[in-house]
N, C-alpha and C positions, 0 to 999 in steps of 0.2 A: 443833110444838115439844114436846119431852118434858120431864118433870119435871127430869131431869138438866141439860138445856139451860137451863132457868130458873134452877137453882141455880148453874150455871157463870156465867151472865150476871150474876147478883147478886154473886157473888164478884169477877168481873172488874170490875164497876162500882164495887164497894166499894174495890178497889185503885186504880182510876183516880181516884176522888174523893179518896182519901187522898194520892195523889201530887200532885194539883192543889192540895189544901189547903196543902201545904208548898212550893209553887212549884217543883216538879220541872220540868225542862226537857225538851223534845223527847220527849214520851211517845209510844211506839209500841206497838201491839198486834199480835202475830204469831199467826196461826192456824196451829198446827202439828198439827192433827188429822190422823191418817194418816201423819204424818212420824215420830212417836215414840210409844212407849207410856208414857212418863214423865208427860206432861202434854198438855193440849189447847191451852192458851194460854200465851204468853210475853209479858210486858210489860216493856219496856226504857225506862228513864228516866235522865236525867242530873241530877247535883247539881254545884254550883259549887266545893265544897271537901269535905274529909273530914267536917267537922262537918255540912255540909248533907246529904251522902249518909247519914250516920248518923241525922240527924233525920228525913229522908224515910222511911227504912226503919223507924225506930221508930214513925212515925205509921201506916204500913201495918200493922205488927204490932199496935199498940194498937187501931186501928179493927177489925181482924179479930177480936181478942179480945172487944171490946165487942159485936160482932155474933154472938158465940158460934160463931165459925169460927176458932179459934186456929190459927196456922201449924203445919204438920207439922215445920218446922224453919227455921233461918236461919243463914247463914254470912257471915263477913267483917266483922262489925260492929266488931270491935276496930280494924281497920286503916282502915276507912272509904273505901277506894278502890273497892271493888265489894262490895255487900251483896246476897245472894240471899235472898229470902223465899219459902218453899215453901208455897203455899196449896192444894196438891193439884192440882186441874185447872187452876190458874193459878199460874205461877211468875213472880215479880217480880224483875227485876235493876235495882238502882240503882247507877249508876257515875259516877265522876268523868269529865269530858269526855275527857281524854287516854286513860284506860283504855278507855272505850267506843270511841273511834276505833281504838285498837290492836287490840282483840279483834273489833270489827265483827260482833257477833252477827246483825245484820240480814242481812248478806251470807252469813254462815255457814249460816243456815237457808234462805236463798234461797227464801223463800215470799212471798206477798203481804203487804205491810205496810199496816196501817191506821193512819192518823194519829189522834190523840186526838179531834179534832173529828168525823171521819168515824165513829169508833167510838161516840162519844156519840150522834150522830144515829141510827145503826143501833139502838142500845139503846132509844132513844125510839120508833123505828118498831115495835120488837118488842112494846113494852108497850102 
């Protein structure tokens, strides 16, 4: 495992923890290495309302800043239907359920999907 892999895993776990802290639903981790040059990991999670989506995204942003890994950017916070948080090698999408179902990013990327529990176990195995 390279230093970059360790950094990516730390950022990925930070995002997962921030999502879980705010009770995000159906957290999925998509490994898109080799599929795009934009990022290596995409995390998709759902919120129950626009307020919930905004709160979840704000928690990811706040935790990243606390860890001295501020987001490169974020979009969609005003509307709260779909908020994207760009952490570089990890991009987090927080969406309302109906928006997530409509855009179906999991199928769009058509890559292996790792559920939160599996991702957490893998992270523990690595450490």
